[in-house]
Structures are given as C-alpha cells and as structure tokens.
LOVEXSE-629783 format. One record per residue: x, y, z of N, C-alpha, C in turn. Coordinates in steps of 0.001 Angstrom, whole numbers, plus 500000, padded with zeros to 6 digits. Example, Ala and Ser with C-alpha at 12.3 -4.5 7.8 and 13.67 -1.06 7.14 Angstrom:
<<513190; 494310; 507800>; <512300; 495500; 507800>; <513200; 496700; 507800>> <<512850; 497750; 507080>; <513670; 498940; 507140>; <512900; 500030; 507870>> 
This chain:
<<733486; 330294; 090195>; <734309; 329621; 090350>; <733891; 328330; 090026>> <<732382; 327406; 090655>; <732023; 326095; 090140>; <731271; 326408; 089038>> <<730912; 326928; 088702>; <730176; 326817; 086983>; <730976; 326793; 086157>> <<732374; 327771; 085822>; <733572; 327532; 085145>; <734022; 325757; 085036>> <<734452; 325525; 086752>; <735002; 324377; 086536>; <733979; 322866; 086035>> <<732817; 323410; 085947>; <731542; 322007; 085186>; <731716; 322008; 084136>> <<731814; 323386; 083626>; <732281; 323729; 081935>; <733244; 322775; 081251>> <<734502; 323137; 082238>; <735821; 322497; 081816>; <735413; 320661; 081711>> <<734983; 320306; 082857>; <734825; 318876; 083160>; <733967; 318151; 081441>> <<732729; 319280; 081198>; <732117; 318856; 080151>; <733437; 318754; 078778>> <<733721; 320002; 078513>; <734463; 320139; 077553>; <735408; 319284; 076931>> <<736352; 318504; 078379>; <737351; 317961; 078322>; <737388; 316441; 078629>> <<736118; 316275; 079172>; <736097; 314597; 079632>; <735971; 313864; 078526>> <<735235; 314134; 077234>; <734702; 313125; 076273>; <735855; 313281; 075197>> <<736010; 312188; 074474>; <736844; 311997; 073476>; <736362; 312868; 072177>> <<736901; 313528; 071587>; <736823; 314231; 070787>; <737152; 313505; 069181>> <<736278; 313933; 068527>; <736229; 312917; 067124>; <736414; 313875; 066507>> <<737473; 313302; 065808>; <738165; 314448; 064620>; <738691; 314007; 063661>> <<738973; 314530; 062494>; <739593; 314056; 061065>; <740586; 315013; 060567>> <<740842; 314361; 059223>; <741887; 315271; 058691>; <741621; 315650; 057216>> <<741972; 316477; 056894>; <742120; 316924; 055313>; <743081; 317324; 054467>> <<743210; 316603; 053642>; <745089; 316935; 052775>; <744604; 316877; 051842>> <<745596; 317986; 050470>; <745684; 319094; 051321>; <745158; 320126; 051386>> <<745944; 321186; 051583>; <745122; 322440; 052149>; <745050; 323266; 051411>> <<745650; 322411; 049906>; <745594; 323908; 049245>; <745519; 322962; 047822>> <<744694; 323170; 047035>; <744525; 322417; 045653>; <744242; 323173; 044441>> <<745102; 322801; 043644>; <745546; 323654; 042346>; <744584; 322796; 041110>> <<743622; 323383; 040241>; <743031; 322691; 039149>; <743507; 323595; 038090>> <<743388; 322874; 036893>; <743577; 323668; 036059>; <742094; 323956; 035032>> <<741820; 324453; 034209>; <740504; 324656; 033428>; <739817; 323805; 032909>> <<740868; 322654; 032624>; <740284; 321220; 031339>; <741225; 320530; 031849>> <<740531; 319445; 031279>; <741755; 318304; 031058>; <741565; 317343; 032118>> <<743016; 316835; 032600>; <743151; 315736; 033728>; <743296; 316253; 034559>> <<744151; 317457; 034691>; <744328; 318686; 035834>; <743185; 319232; 036524>> <<741770; 319244; 035736>; <740661; 319712; 036132>; <740111; 318887; 037138>> <<740831; 317510; 037568>; <740191; 316817; 038721>; <741227; 316715; 039521>> <<740975; 316879; 040548>; <741915; 316668; 041799>; <741134; 315582; 042889>> <<742139; 315204; 043773>; <741830; 315018; 044955>; <741738; 314749; 046448>> <<741317; 314905; 047038>; <741372; 315294; 048605>; <741379; 313933; 049385>> <<741685; 313869; 050212>; <741900; 312679; 051086>; <741206; 313241; 052650>> <<740207; 312480; 053092>; <740004; 312667; 054555>; <740412; 311387; 055222>> <<741221; 312053; 056266>; <741432; 310589; 057129>; <740813; 310963; 058523>> <<740502; 309770; 059444>; <739756; 309545; 060396>; <740777; 308596; 061624>> <<741866; 309453; 062211>; <742213; 308375; 063253>; <741867; 308063; 064373>> <<740524; 308209; 064461>; <739759; 308347; 065779>; <739110; 306537; 065683>> <<738532; 306028; 066775>; <738012; 304813; 066585>; <736631; 304694; 066583>> <<736480; 305959; 066021>; <734824; 306204; 065862>; <734384; 306431; 064383>> <<732890; 306526; 064137>; <732795; 306665; 062874>; <732406; 307780; 062786>> <<732552; 309071; 062266>; <732627; 310329; 061720>; <732153; 310842; 060299>> <<730744; 311428; 060418>; <730395; 311841; 058826>; <730992; 312980; 058806>> <<731360; 312937; 057184>; <731652; 314479; 056954>; <731187; 314959; 055583>> <<730760; 316361; 055538>; <729956; 316988; 054134>; <731204; 317611; 053728>> <<731697; 317457; 052291>; <732188; 318142; 051430>; <731899; 318677; 050771>> <<731947; 320664; 050493>; <731292; 321558; 049426>; <732339; 322659; 049401>> <<732263; 322697; 047670>; <733150; 323936; 047117>; <732014; 325189; 047349>> <<732785; 326133; 047748>; <732069; 327541; 047655>; <733005; 329053; 046911>> <<732714; 330030; 046005>; <733376; 330964; 045909>; <733991; 331647; 047190>> <<735022; 332241; 046539>; <736192; 332840; 047531>; <736467; 334462; 046734>> <<735647; 335406; 047346>; <735766; 336907; 046750>; <736389; 338040; 047821>> <<737667; 338722; 047440>; <738174; 339391; 048591>; <738092; 340614; 048410>> <<737429; 340939; 047065>; <737580; 342508; 046331>; <736849; 343708; 047122>> <<736208; 343251; 047782>; <735903; 344379; 048956>; <736793; 344698; 050131>> <<737474; 343774; 050608>; <738550; 343966; 051036>; <737928; 342894; 052363>> <<737455; 342062; 052516>; <736770; 341371; 053637>; <736879; 339850; 052765>> <<736751; 338665; 053093>; <736423; 337390; 052263>; <734965; 336981; 052305>> <<734165; 336784; 050778>; <732845; 336493; 051046>; <732758; 335168; 050258>> <<731725; 334177; 050929>; <731687; 333505; 049921>; <730238; 332708; 049225>> <<730221; 332325; 048189>; <728759; 331798; 048130>; <729147; 330720; 047517>> <<727662; 329907; 047420>; <727807; 328635; 046603>; <728098; 328575; 045219>> <<728444; 327578; 044660>; <728428; 327333; 043432>; <728402; 326148; 042739>> <<727937; 325714; 041627>; <728145; 324994; 040441>; <729032; 324689; 039302>> <<730105; 325325; 040163>; <731186; 325321; 039296>; <731911; 323613; 039106>> <<731762; 322897; 040388>; <732608; 321815; 040580>; <731598; 320855; 040650>> <<731887; 319304; 040111>; <731308; 317914; 041192>; <732381; 317914; 042199>> <<731227; 316930; 042953>; <732204; 316470; 044137>; <731653; 314941; 044452>> <<732543; 314036; 044528>; <732455; 312690; 044662>; <733376; 312092; 045793>> <<732767; 311297; 046619>; <731265; 311508; 047160>; <730822; 312983; 048275>> <<729878; 313698; 047875>; <729665; 314832; 048676>; <729795; 314384; 050099>> <<729457; 313356; 050505>; <729249; 313037; 051883>; <729618; 311639; 052144>> <<730397; 311497; 053608>; <730989; 310530; 053942>; <731056; 309513; 055092>> <<730795; 308526; 055511>; <730744; 308369; 057001>; <731703; 307415; 056853>> <<733062; 308049; 057647>; <734368; 307725; 057961>; <734504; 306544; 058807>> <<734368; 305321; 058427>; <734755; 304168; 059702>; <736346; 304336; 060453>> <<736281; 303761; 061267>; <737521; 304083; 062177>; <737949; 303510; 061829>> <<739694; 304579; 061754>; <740974; 304327; 061059>; <740830; 303834; 059894>> <<739720; 304883; 058906>; <739387; 304878; 057650>; <740503; 305966; 056943>> <<740445; 305968; 055693>; <740854; 307091; 054748>; <739942; 307239; 053453>> <<739875; 308143; 053329>; <738703; 308252; 051928>; <739726; 309016; 050684>> <<739180; 308560; 049633>; <739717; 309823; 048912>; <738450; 310291; 048080>> <<738364; 312033; 047784>; <737031; 312999; 047175>; <737347; 313191; 045981>> <<737160; 312810; 045044>; <737162; 313583; 043861>; <736607; 314712; 043547>> <<737072; 315943; 042967>; <736459; 317279; 043000>; <737264; 317704; 041488>> <<735952; 317724; 040416>; <736601; 318265; 039481>; <735389; 319475; 038765>> <<736527; 320486; 038210>; <736083; 321964; 037906>; <735175; 321406; 036684>> <<734310; 322042; 036628>; <733131; 321428; 035099>; <732645; 323188; 034462>> <<733261; 324035; 035218>; <732887; 325803; 034902>; <733391; 326548; 033585>> <<732846; 327428; 033259>; <733768; 327817; 032173>; <735315; 328684; 032414>> <<736142; 327904; 031270>; <737185; 328740; 031480>; <737183; 329734; 031801>> <<738261; 330189; 032804>; <738106; 332007; 033489>; <739511; 332118; 032579>> <<738949; 333939; 032705>; <740591; 334673; 032199>; <741543; 335185; 032998>> <<741041; 334903; 033728>; <741905; 335199; 035104>; <741727; 334115; 036176>> <<742632; 333658; 037383>; <742582; 332926; 037933>; <741446; 333037; 039046>> <<740414; 331994; 039269>; <739383; 331811; 040428>; <739470; 331487; 041308>> <<739616; 332098; 042677>; <739831; 331353; 044068>; <738506; 330369; 044524>> <<738588; 329976; 045426>; <737367; 328821; 046006>; <738090; 328151; 046902>> <<737392; 327933; 047899>; <737369; 327165; 049352>; <736500; 325811; 049312>> <<736969; 325222; 049684>; <737001; 323668; 049759>; <736910; 323424; 051256>> <<735576; 322915; 051857>; <734758; 323336; 053164>; <734403; 321503; 053614>> <<735362; 321261; 054619>; <735215; 319772; 054588>; <734621; 320109; 055939>> <<733050; 319430; 056741>; <732670; 319610; 058097>; <732035; 318294; 057830>> <<732374; 318295; 059640>; <731761; 317173; 060346>; <730500; 317575; 060906>> <<729827; 316436; 060318>; <728244; 316654; 060383>; <728023; 316097; 062230>> <<726919; 317410; 062598>; <726681; 316893; 063873>; <726333; 315640; 064326>> <<726380; 314951; 065016>; <726391; 313940; 065495>; <726193; 313849; 067240>> <<724534; 313903; 068106>; <724574; 313609; 069237>; <725769; 312382; 070112>> <<726546; 312831; 070733>; <727064; 311823; 071521>; <726110; 311123; 072800>> <<725212; 310196; 072427>; <724177; 309492; 073366>; <724833; 309482; 074515>> <<725496; 308317; 074823>; <725685; 307870; 076134>; <726287; 309241; 076901>> <<727384; 310046; 076518>; <728305; 310865; 077133>; <727484; 312014; 077436>> <<726678; 312591; 076426>; <725707; 313326; 076701>; <724924; 312953; 077804>> <<724297; 312223; 077812>; <723403; 311745; 079152>; <723859; 312093; 080294>> <<725107; 311550; 080201>; <725768; 311819; 081605>; <725903; 313169; 082312>> <<726616; 313997; 080832>; <726801; 315346; 081212>; <725274; 316010; 081621>> <<724402; 315618; 080793>; <723285; 316565; 081371>; <722792; 316595; 082408>> <<723070; 315143; 083041>; <722408; 314830; 084646>; <723070; 315902; 085361>> <<724413; 316069; 085067>; <725566; 316491; 085867>; <725404; 318477; 085975>> <<725373; 318745; 084337>; <725180; 320517; 084279>; <724418; 320583; 083455>> <<723425; 319751; 083067>; <721948; 320324; 082138>; <722772; 320709; 080740>> <<723692; 320582; 080395>; <724365; 320718; 078800>; <724149; 319362; 078155>> <<724111; 319528; 076977>; <724448; 318811; 076075>; <725520; 319425; 074613>> <<726016; 318086; 074470>; <727347; 318371; 074130>; <727232; 317712; 072548>> <<727718; 318666; 071594>; <727657; 318198; 070681>; <728994; 319062; 069493>> <<729987; 317560; 069077>; <731266; 318000; 068661>; <731057; 318346; 067208>> <<732075; 319831; 066457>; <732153; 319432; 065012>; <733119; 319916; 064645>> <<733674; 319586; 063843>; <734931; 320432; 063085>; <735138; 320599; 061789>> <<735419; 321797; 061528>; <735688; 322301; 059756>; <737057; 322319; 059544>> <<737279; 321615; 057830>; <738538; 322090; 057838>; <737887; 322952; 056341>> <<738768; 324548; 056220>; <738435; 325091; 054898>; <740032; 325148; 054518>> <<740103; 324733; 053552>; <740981; 324684; 052459>; <741084; 325661; 051276>> <<742210; 325832; 050778>; <742240; 327041; 049629>; <742103; 326326; 048272>> <<741683; 326855; 047248>; <741137; 326231; 045747>; <741960; 327224; 044793>> <<742566; 326795; 043704>; <742515; 327968; 042600>; <742189; 327159; 041029>> <<741614; 328175; 040239>; <741317; 327452; 038895>; <742043; 328304; 038519>> <<743262; 328223; 037839>; <744696; 328679; 037254>; <744541; 328304; 035537>> <<744206; 330074; 034836>; <744760; 328991; 033723>; <746094; 329207; 033236>> <<746326; 328824; 031808>; <747975; 328278; 031661>; <748076; 330134; 031114>> <<749776; 329984; 032025>; <750919; 331817; 031619>; <750367; 332971; 032821>> <<749159; 332329; 034060>; <748460; 333490; 034586>; <749607; 333470; 035838>> <<749865; 334716; 036068>; <750886; 335798; 036664>; <750576; 336348; 037801>> <<750748; 336644; 038975>; <750357; 337357; 039478>; <751658; 338963; 039743>> <<751102; 339875; 039733>; <751882; 341379; 039595>; <751365; 342318; 040771>> <<751950; 342040; 042040>; <751770; 343021; 043299>; <753034; 343786; 043368>> <<752459; 345192; 043808>; <752987; 346725; 043563>; <752321; 347605; 044862>> <<753092; 348514; 044797>; <752832; 349396; 045519>; <752080; 350556; 045012>> <<750557; 350843; 045544>; <749976; 351634; 044838>; <749809; 352932; 045399>> <<749563; 353310; 046836>; <749800; 353964; 047365>; <750244; 354346; 048692>> <<750739; 355190; 049082>; <751953; 355581; 050239>; <750619; 356553; 051014>> <<750342; 356515; 052451>; <749794; 357664; 052778>; <750252; 357746; 054417>> <<751154; 359091; 054867>; <751465; 359214; 056150>; <750318; 360091; 057178>> <<750060; 358874; 058119>; <749070; 359006; 059368>; <749449; 359517; 060108>> <<750786; 359576; 060885>; <751123; 359710; 061298>; <752876; 360068; 061315>> <<753592; 361085; 062424>; <754927; 360543; 062235>; <755610; 359670; 062436>> <<754981; 358491; 062872>; <755214; 356770; 062955>; <754308; 356249; 062803>> <<753685; 356582; 061594>; <752661; 355671; 060889>; <752728; 355908; 059519>> <<752353; 354809; 058752>; <752064; 355208; 057286>; <750989; 353793; 056708>> <<750465; 354496; 056021>; <749452; 353340; 055228>; <749749; 353190; 054116>> <<750006; 351829; 053533>; <749960; 351105; 052445>; <749397; 350328; 051749>> <<749389; 350851; 050612>; <747988; 349787; 049953>; <748895; 348969; 048289>> <<748852; 347767; 048901>; <749293; 346915; 047660>; <748368; 346437; 046492>> <<748740; 346457; 045832>; <747996; 345828; 044456>; <747889; 345156; 043694>> <<747308; 343636; 043736>; <747782; 342542; 042422>; <747082; 343015; 041408>> <<747789; 343422; 040148>; <747044; 343799; 039052>; <746977; 342541; 037880>> <<747647; 341376; 039019>; <748012; 339915; 037781>; <746699; 339246; 037992>> <<746802; 338296; 036934>; <745658; 337317; 037108>; <746070; 336172; 037885>> <<746840; 336210; 038881>; <747154; 334691; 039448>; <747409; 335431; 041001>> <<747076; 334675; 041614>; <747076; 334755; 043400>; <748921; 334743; 043737>> <<749290; 335428; 044734>; <750629; 335663; 045451>; <750743; 335965; 046721>> <<751710; 334748; 047433>; <751835; 334530; 048809>; <752799; 335658; 048770>> <<752859; 336757; 049700>; <753799; 338052; 049818>; <754903; 337319; 050844>> <<755872; 337180; 050711>; <757184; 337633; 051499>; <758459; 338428; 050713>> <<757962; 339336; 051971>; <759312; 340719; 051796>; <760664; 340591; 052084>> <<761530; 340562; 051355>; <762860; 340409; 051330>; <763464; 342033; 051445>> <<763018; 343102; 051351>; <763099; 344534; 051671>; <761997; 345535; 051784>> <<761914; 346504; 052818>; <760836; 346967; 052561>; <761378; 348708; 053463>> <<761857; 349593; 051568>; <762261; 350780; 052509>; <761723; 351775; 052215>> <<761442; 352664; 053748>; <760692; 354151; 053698>; <761316; 355028; 053441>> <<761152; 355728; 052547>; <762319; 356999; 052112>; <760931; 357910; 051743>> <<761626; 359462; 052307>; <761807; 360566; 052595>; <761981; 361453; 051700>> <<761873; 362522; 050588>; <762549; 363294; 049869>; <763662; 362556; 049413>> <<763718; 361343; 048692>; <764996; 360959; 048415>; <765322; 359958; 049204>> <<765458; 359819; 050618>; <766583; 359755; 051266>; <766049; 358592; 052218>> <<766475; 357273; 052527>; <766182; 356213; 053205>; <765815; 356528; 054629>> <<764517; 356509; 055123>; <764483; 356748; 056610>; <764529; 355698; 057544>> <<764367; 354509; 056907>; <763734; 353068; 057720>; <763590; 352118; 056769>> <<764065; 351413; 057162>; <763731; 349590; 056440>; <763126; 349066; 057426>> <<761855; 348281; 057319>; <761217; 347819; 058145>; <761363; 346232; 057720>> <<761355; 345595; 058743>; <762032; 343862; 058562>; <760534; 343158; 058873>> <<760131; 342429; 057798>; <759134; 341249; 057603>; <757346; 342464; 058222>> <<757168; 343482; 057701>; <756236; 344554; 058035>; <754903; 343482; 058066>> <<754471; 343752; 059322>; <753006; 343177; 059623>; <751814; 343370; 058871>> <<750963; 342444; 058404>; <750058; 342783; 057700>; <750082; 342789; 056160>> <<751592; 342280; 055883>; <751826; 342293; 054749>; <752830; 340884; 054400>> <<753953; 340632; 055558>; <754343; 339288; 055573>; <753842; 338341; 055129>> <<753403; 337237; 054310>; <752731; 336021; 054443>; <750938; 336045; 053721>> <<751037; 337506; 053368>; <749910; 337686; 053541>; <749551; 336897; 051837>> <<748098; 336780; 051651>; <748035; 336115; 050078>; <746696; 337256; 049422>> <<747677; 337824; 048270>; <746840; 338812; 047057>; <746461; 338209; 046312>> <<744817; 337437; 046468>; <744238; 336893; 045191>; <744254; 337941; 044131>> <<744176; 337607; 042697>; <744194; 337935; 041520>; <743176; 339215; 041665>> <<743389; 340377; 041007>; <742777; 341230; 040863>; <742537; 341997; 041898>> <<742763; 342090; 043093>; <742699; 342374; 044417>; <743743; 343427; 045442>> <<743154; 344097; 046054>; <744436; 345058; 046659>; <743996; 344738; 048168>> <<744906; 345810; 049143>; <745056; 345473; 050737>; <745616; 346921; 051228>> <<744814; 347579; 052376>; <745778; 348509; 052778>; <746113; 347978; 054623>> <<747649; 348298; 054599>; <747742; 348234; 055668>; <748413; 348861; 056524>> <<748338; 349072; 057991>; <749150; 349938; 058706>; <750345; 349718; 059345>> <<751407; 350362; 058771>; <752907; 349895; 059085>; <753693; 350888; 059957>> <<753866; 350668; 061356>; <754763; 351089; 062145>; <755828; 351459; 062024>> <<756279; 352980; 062286>; <757623; 352827; 062186>; <758455; 353884; 063301>> <<759676; 353418; 063657>; <760405; 353654; 064881>; <761460; 354922; 064884>> <<761073; 355487; 063654>; <761426; 357109; 063370>; <760642; 357605; 062825>> <<760612; 359172; 062921>; <759633; 360013; 063148>; <759515; 360406; 061348>> <<758591; 360795; 060801>; <758722; 361374; 059477>; <758924; 363100; 059802>> <<759270; 363739; 058712>; <759454; 364810; 059398>; <758177; 365970; 058312>> <<757854; 365026; 057526>; <756722; 365557; 056449>; <755296; 365018; 056202>> <<754462; 365062; 055175>; <753081; 364138; 054983>; <753922; 363020; 053414>> <<754847; 363358; 052523>; <754790; 362829; 051813>; <756180; 361232; 052257>> <<755952; 360520; 051821>; <757005; 359163; 051984>; <756872; 358052; 050698>> <<757383; 357783; 050118>; <757321; 356605; 049386>; <757975; 355482; 050194>> <<757603; 354186; 049427>; <757701; 352644; 050071>; <758326; 352104; 048698>> <<759762; 351484; 048677>; <760586; 350532; 047627>; <760785; 349393; 048620>> <<759553; 348423; 047740>; <759643; 347230; 047976>; <760168; 346014; 047578>> <<761001; 344891; 047854>; <761346; 344065; 047007>; <760764; 342361; 047666>> <<760571; 341846; 046829>; <759135; 340624; 047468>; <760660; 339135; 047233>> <<760685; 338475; 048539>; <761523; 337475; 048549>; <760756; 336201; 047490>> <<761438; 334981; 046419>; <761111; 334586; 045650>; <760225; 333448; 046730>> <<758855; 333094; 046172>; <758109; 331884; 046987>; <757282; 331112; 046066>> <<757503; 329815; 046663>; <756568; 328524; 046170>; <755409; 328721; 046633>> <<754111; 329140; 045942>; <753196; 329281; 046025>; <752163; 327854; 045987>> 
C-alpha cells in the first residue's frame, strides 16, 4: 500500500501542463480556398508548452485503424512553443492529388516531452522516479470531393446463437458517415422478432468510405432457426 500511495503523490502533486486543440473534426476541399484550414492551439496554463502538429493517413479497410506518414499536406508552423495563456493558429493545406473518393486522415497535436526539473528533482529524491507529462490530441480530417455521398447498408446477417446475431454493415459510398440508428428490426421468416434500440457497436460508429464493419448484436428473444434478416433505418445526422 505504501508503494501505491507514493505513486499517487507523484502523479497528482504536480501541475499538469495541458493545451487544447480545436476543432476536432476538420473538412478540406481537394483544391481552392477550402483546401486550407486552420486549427487553434490553446494554452490555458501558466507554463510554456512546446507542441508538434502532424497529419497522417487513416485506413480502416482491414478492420483496425492504421496510420502512416503522408506528404499530402503542408503545415505552418509544424512546431510551436505556446507561451502562458497563448492561442496560436496553425494553417494546414491539402496539396495532394484530388481524390475520386473521400480520403481520411488524422491531425495529431503532441506535447513535446519537457523535463520538469525542479519538481522532478524533488520527486526523484522521495521515490526514485522521474516524471514527464505529455498530452496528445488526435483529430479527424477529411478531404472530400464535390458531391461525395455515403451509402451505408446491411451486407450480411449471421445467426451465431439463438440470442445473438452478427451483422456486417458496408459503406459503399465515397464519403464517411457517422451512423445513428432510427430503427433496427430483426426478422425471421418475414416476421419481426425483435426491435433493438441503439445497437452497441453500430450507434455512433464512423464508417469511412469503402469500408465495412461486423458487429455482434445480442437479442432478448431467441431465434428458432439459422436464417434472419435485419432492416435498419438511419436517423439524419450532421457529420
């Protein structure tokens, strides 16, 4: 117990140097004025905070998010030292090839590691620990061609047990969509067996262009056979 108490003291006795990134969703046009967007770094603390901004690709076609470095953007400035109570604008411009379908990226703002010399020295004497605080924001970014639209639909339904089904949803469109479910009806032999409210794993999920996701949906009523269908209606959402 003494060990955990010491760790808690180290973690919570120092001021946390924090900054903010705004907005957390950024939409770019492939060209023109809207190909340049501005994000704001805000330092509400009384300490200097060095921050680095970068853009990476975002790929979910394998089912998990993968990120890679990209040269599709120019960022100015890429690194800043935020003074106490300072706000700084960072200009980000898409300079890549105009895509045929929406491309997804991540804007990552990372607090660069800075040793807290005075407080760390005191902590090291007491616990032998050296503490560094870091904070990272990961925002969503999209480069969207004109007239790009999402098209999310049910691709496959499997009965995995009498009270469980597996539903695969596919976005065959060329833009992302954050899904909110208005109705989700499970039927067997043409008869509605159950209506699921806000199915977990689907409600609020972001389907990127040309991706699909498979979600397990538990039921309260047992299915009699191995064939089921799902009728899903999406609520209107402002992505």
